[in-house]
N, C-alpha and C positions, 0 to 999 in steps of 0.2 A: 503495499499497499503504499503510496506517494503522497509525504505529508506536507505542504508549502506554508506551514503556517508559524513556522518558529522565526522568532525576530533574536534582535542581538542579544536581547535581554527578560523576554520571556515570548510567549505565545500569544499569538492575535490575528486573528481571518473572519472574514466573509461567511455567518451562519444560512444556509446550510451547507453550499459548494465547499468551502473551504476546513469549516470546523463543526463538527457533528457530535452525536454522542459516540458512533464508532471509531470517529479519530480519539475522542476525548479517551473513552475507554482502552484506545492501548497506549496513549500516553500513560494514564496511571498504570496501567500493568507494567510499562519499563521503567515510569517512576521508581515501583514498588521493589524492580528487580535490578535496577543499576545502584539506588541511592541504599538501599536494603534498610529501609527504615525505621521497624520495626512499629511504632504505630504514628502517624499520618493525620494530621488537624486537618478538614477542608471546610471552607467557607464558598460564601456566594454572593455576587452583589445582588443588585434588585430589576436589572434583566428581564423578561419577561423568559428568555430563551433560558435561563441559569440554572434551574433546578433543574431541568432535565438533563444539561450537562453535567449539574453536580453528581448526579444519578450516575450515570454510566461512568463519573470516573471515580469514585469508590466503589461503582461493578468493578473496574480495572484492578484500581490498589487492594479491595480483599480478594482478589482471582490473582493477584501477585504475591499472597500472602502478609500486606499489611494490614495489620487491624487501621482505625479509623476511629478519628474523632472530630464525629461531625457537630460546627459551630451554627450552620443555616446560614440566613440572612447576617450582613455582617460588610467591615470594610475591612480594606487590605491589610491594616495596620491590627487588625483585631486577632486575622490570621501571623500575622508575624509575631504578638505578644502569645496568644494561645500555644506555639510552636516552643517556644522560647521560656516561657513561665509556667507550660505543664512538662518540659523537660522531652517532648518530642523529638524522632528524628527526623522530623521533615511537614512541610506544608503548603498547599497548593489553594490557592484564591479564584474561585472562578470569577472573572471581571474582563470589560473592555475600558475600564475607566470611562474617559470621554470620547473615547468613538462612535462613528455612526449607530444607528438603531440596530440596525443588522448583523454588526460586529458582536463579536465576545472572546475570552479569552483567557488564558490561566497565569498566574505569578508562580511561582516557584521557590522553594526554600530547603535549603536542608536544616539540619538541625541547631539551638541558638540563633533560628532563623538566618542564619547565612545565606546571603543568595546564590542561584545557581544562573550563569548567565552563558550566554556562547565560549566563554572563555575557559567555564569550571562546572562542565559537564550538560549543559545543555544540548549539545547537538550530536552527547552520546545518547542520552532520552530518545532523540528525534531517530538517531541511527536505529536503536531497538527497539522502537515502535514502527519502525517503516517495514523490517524483515519480520518483524510479528511471530521470533520462533521463540514462543514463549515455554518457560519449563514448568513443571505441574508443580503446585504447590499446596499447602493445604490452605483455604481460604482462613482470612482474616476474619476478626470479630469487629462491628460496629457498635458506637454508643454515641449519642446527643450529650454535647457537652455545655454546658450554662455556666460561660466563663466573664461574660460581661462585669459582675460585680467585682470583681477579679482585676478587671481591662480600667472601670471605672477609679477604683481606689490607687491602681498605679499610676495614672494622669494626674489625678488630685495629688498624692506624693510629691510628686515632678514639679509641683508648683507653691508658691508661700499665699495660702488662701486669705493668710491675714493683713496681705499687701492688697489686695483685691479693692480697688474702689468698687463705687456701686453705681456702675456704668447702667444703658441702655444701647443696649448690641440688635440690632438687624441679623437675625440670622437665616441665610438661604441656603437649603439643603439641594435645591435644583431639583427634587425630590427624587434624589437618590436616598444613599443609605445614610446620611449624620443625622438624620431627624432622631428616630433613636437612642442612639446615643447621647446627644443634646436632652434630650428628655431625662436619662437616668443622670448627666451630669445636673441638670439647674438646679433642685433641691438643696447642691452644696456650693452652692456660687450667690456671690449677691447682686446677680446681675437681673436688668427688668430684659428679659428677649421677648423681641418684635420676630414672631413667624412669617416668613414669605418661602412660597413654593413647599413647605416644608414636609406636607405627608408622602413617603415611598410611593412610587410610581412608575413602575419599568415601561410605560406606555410615553414617558416623559410628556407628559401634555404642554410643555412651557418649555421644551428644545432640549437638548440635549445637554446636560448640567459639563460647561466647560467655558468658566469664567474667564478664561484667556483670551476669548474673544471679545472683543470689543462687543459686538453686538448682544451679549449677551450677560451685560451687566446692569444694563438701566434698570431690574428689577428690585439688584438689590442697591444701587446708586439713588432711585425712585423714595424707596422706603427710608432710608437713613435721612434726605431731608424732610418727607412728610411727618416723620412721629421724630425729626429732633435729636437724631442718637448720638451717641457718641463715637460707634464705632459700625463700622459694619462687614461683615463675614459670608464668606460664599467655601462651597465645596464644590469638586466636579464628585461625579455618578458614587466613587467608591472611598471619596473621601480620606485619601492619601495623599492631597492637597489643599491647603483653604487660600483664599484671595480678601486681601484687607481694602476696606473704603475709609475712608479719614472723615470726621464730624462735616463735613461739604460734601459729602457723597462720590469723593474725588476717588477713583482707582488708583494705589498704590502699588507700583512693577516691584515686581517679588524680590529685584535684581536689591531694589535696597530694604527690606524686610530683611534678604539675608544680611549685610553690612549690622543690620539692628543687633538681631539674635547673635550673632556671632560676638558685637563689643559686649553683648549683656551676659553670654557665656563665658566671656574672657574676665568679669568685672571678678576680681578675687582668684583666678586661676590662669594667671600670665606664664606664660612660655608654652601652654597647649596650642595642638594644633588644631588648623579649621581650612575643611576641605570644602573646596568651591570649584563649580563649572565654568570651562574656557569664555564660555557667549557673553558675559557680561563680566568685568574681572576689577577696573580700577578703583573704582569703592570700596569693594570687597577687601581688596589688598592694602588699600591705605588703612583703613579702619582696625583690621585686624592689627596690623602692624604695631600703628598708635594706641594698642591697647596692648600690646607685651605680645602677642601670639606669635604665629608661624604659619602662614598662609599658601597649602597645599592644592595643586590643581591638578582634577581630575577628568577623565573624562565623561562625557554626559549620559547621564541614565541611570535608574535607580540602581541596579546592579553592580554600576561599575563603581557608584559613588560609596554604594554600603562595603563593599570588597576592600577601598580603599580607607575609606574610617577605621577600618578594624584593622590593615597595614599599618597606618598610621599612630592608633587609640586615640584619634581623633576627639575633641570634645563635642563639635559640631561641624555638622556640613549642609551646604544648602545649594540650591541650583536657582536660576531666575525665572523658572517655572515654576516655583513655588513649591518643592518640595524641601524638606526640611529633616536633616537626621539630627539624632541625639545622643550621645555613646549612654545613657540613662534610658534610652529605649531602647538597647539593646541593636544600637547603629544603625537604627531603622528612622525609615520617613512616615512622617506622623503630622497628619492633617488638624488632628486635636488641642496636641501643647504649643505650636507656634500662638496663635489668636491665644490661648489662655497665656502665653509668656508677655505675648506683648501687652493683654489688659495688664498684665501685673508688675510691668513696666512705667505703663501710664499712669498706673497708683506711685510707685516709688518715686519718680520723678516727677509728680504731677506736671506732666504735660499731654496733649494729644496726641495723637497716632502723627499729624499730620508737622504738629510741631516739633516731633522727633526726627521727622526728615527730611525737613522743607532744605537746610541746607547742604544734606545730600546732594539731592535730588537738582538744587542750582549746580554744586560744584563739577557733577557728573551724569549731565544729560543725558538721557539713554531715548533709542528709537520703539524699545519693548520688540517682542517678535514677531518679524512680519513673515508671513507665509508667504512662497511662489508655487505654483502648480507648471513644472516646466518638462518638455519631451524628455528631455537628455542633462539629467541635473552637471554631472561630467562637462559638459562641455561650457553651460552655463557658471559653473563654478570656474572653468577655465581662462574665460572671456573675461570674469571680473579682475583675477591676477594678471593677466596678460595688459592691461589699462594698467595698473597700476605697478608693474616689473619696471625697477631702475629706479623707484619715487627713493629708496633707502629702506622702506618697510621691515619690519621684520616680523617673519613669518612663523606660524608655531602649527602645527599637525596635531596637537595631542585628540583632538575632535574636530572632523573637515577642518578648513583652514583657518585659521587668525591670522590678521596685519595689522602690522602695529604702529601708526606714526609717531610725533612727538604730538599732535594735537588731537589726536581724534582715534581710533581700531573702530575694526569690526570682524565679526564671524560669520561661516558661513558652510552649514552645514546640513548632508542630507538624515531627514526624519529615519527616525529606527523602525518607528510605527505608523505613517502614515506615508504615500508617495508624493513629499513636499520637501523645497527650498526652504530651510529657513535662515533668515538674515537679524542677527542683532549689532547695532551699532552704536558708540559711544563717541561724546567728545569732553573735552576739560572744558566747561564752563561757554560754551558755546552754541547755543540752540540756534544759528542760525549756521553754523557748520554744519553740524547736524541734518537740517533738514537741507542741506544740497550734497550732505553724501549721500542721504539715503536716498535722495530721487536719483543719483547718478549712476547708486551700484542697480537700483531697481532697474532700469531702462538696460543694461546691461545683461542683467540677470534673464528680462525680457526677449534680448538678442535685437 
């Protein structure tokens, strides 16, 4: 059986032609035989296809001899938590995160929620699933695991609740899976939560929850302004990313949140390492060094970032795409801890989110991530590089290509999960230069 839905750091494909119960069952069986987890945590997101695929996955895992701890509908970080917290040998989340409605996928981890990427076993699982030459095994056992109480307790233990101010916060799960966790957290927090698109609904009646897209931000922004809220938070479907809005309803690019959280994590922990991705870097590097930390650049993507965090024993890692990783959360990404820690900072510093990031945004204006559908991504990238050849730029190929000049830089890379070319540009305190370079590179990409 040919399986063409394995990506650089997870499994993602269109349902049912690329991803269906037969394929997922084979992947589960291959995972059980390749990883030999003993016990595997399985969870799934709110998508309509997810329960059936999770069922097929469990069939494959148990046929391969793995016991299964089924935690049901949840967020990706809950699979990470349950795998590490309860000492399981592996974990698999059925999710396509922010992809279109007809997509689904799998995120796979080993014991201690260690990521499995193309560099660390994912391709071996694919090869075994494609071959299908599985060994007869005694069936594993299935049991439901009620993990949420322990998970919420872990989140609360990671913040200083006595520092939290009584904020009014707009919360928008985008009809994804974050709502039930927010309801479990709410009694323990001094916040008034204003609910928007709150009910989990796999039909996604208000659109696929992906607040990185500008057209998906208005519901949160409008609610912040309407209710006079102090903060707005929106999540993607499996809520491993959160996106923040200030008290004026302005969307705050994840890039500036990385710097803010890095600085906060280094407070009292100087000399620690901070991992960041290569798309937008100057603000993060400057803030980390000013706080006494050491910035470490990693390839983009949750599996690569987590592997690097563990390698460096970094206290925190952040991507401008709103993935935030914490050592005290098993080196994993979480969409719940970042907004809680930002709220804690607002209390400690007695500042709004807008006040905490305004100077950094002015110092390093950025484009945000711009996406281009192109016929030939390699040819488009080469056109851009040739246009700036010989101009003294410093080239870096950690992920895609970055080109850095004295007063501006950019990163151009192909998406690992979608057929897109992604561009990020930043300058040193020069919005006009930023606009000019974005326009210039955009024309080159389009040919």
